[in-house]
Steps between C-alpha positions, in 0.01 A plus 500: 500500500490486882382198694277562796784372718737760347248770556461404880886469537553854353224638730648332809850634417344847464317480829822388675674806354212730612523376852880532517523850330190699566529519879715743685560267799527129546206490742260681276213296368450471135171347399439405136149418354385420147330791330266471205705722276710819501374759729260773365789742435452875465479566877624851599869489567541127412823378368535231240862364505601238249810277484553280207694163502577377157669214321505386149171315539303691741432848646373523864350833602456550871268793582469660842206722579588711791247733664606834631317464830666614820561140633685402180692815484604476873604142457719537186636858511790544736605852438307831459662569170416161343175440302298185532582435133877520568476298817283214366735465188760354732257255640366399161857457368605277802187296454542443124877443549421216737252348247749547218772311707261208558388478131868524382583173681307323231425755211813635340572836351270726719503871497316729745393861447516765747168600657303745283173672551194481276155650522281262697238532211747272307379198701182489290719406205681195645283276289638656189827336580332155468668368810565128550465558870333781698478488879406779743527511886401728772793556750437633845781585739434527873120532426549859387708518180316378194656436158382330184750295293456339166712259311458508119705243306521481125668205335620436150595139577442243770643589848534245776598621855521282816486710820792452741428389855696756704368850550654793328781655697458869564775716351649817631373833383710672235629184344553547129454216252664536158340332189 
């Protein structure tokens, strides 16, 4: 239901959104490398945030595995009162919002969930969804912050997507999208 070109285009669009939205400063370095599958899950303090982008013909789950190590916490948490889970939700929301906008240029009637948390043990059951496309990447920011991201796309009909040439523009924090 998905051509190899469409899979590559969706992955490229997602990588653009990761580079534009997961960094705190424009000069931060965001390296993305292919991973063999979802991370191991179940690490102490690990957060698994999920955002779903859906249409009438597909459901695209974006899964962010975020470790609770000091480097990640220091990078994403700006206030002492804020938890890593709360802080990273905003970054995940901006990232998936950028991807959603790019997909919406060609794929109509999209809706996006708010970020929600699942147990990292749920990663072992992604195969039960019978995805049409599954892609995992290791993300490293400034050689110290490490995340694991997975795209899981389930289709009920053929989907065709051609990646746009310009990079995803970064939006301001706190922007609200209504669906």
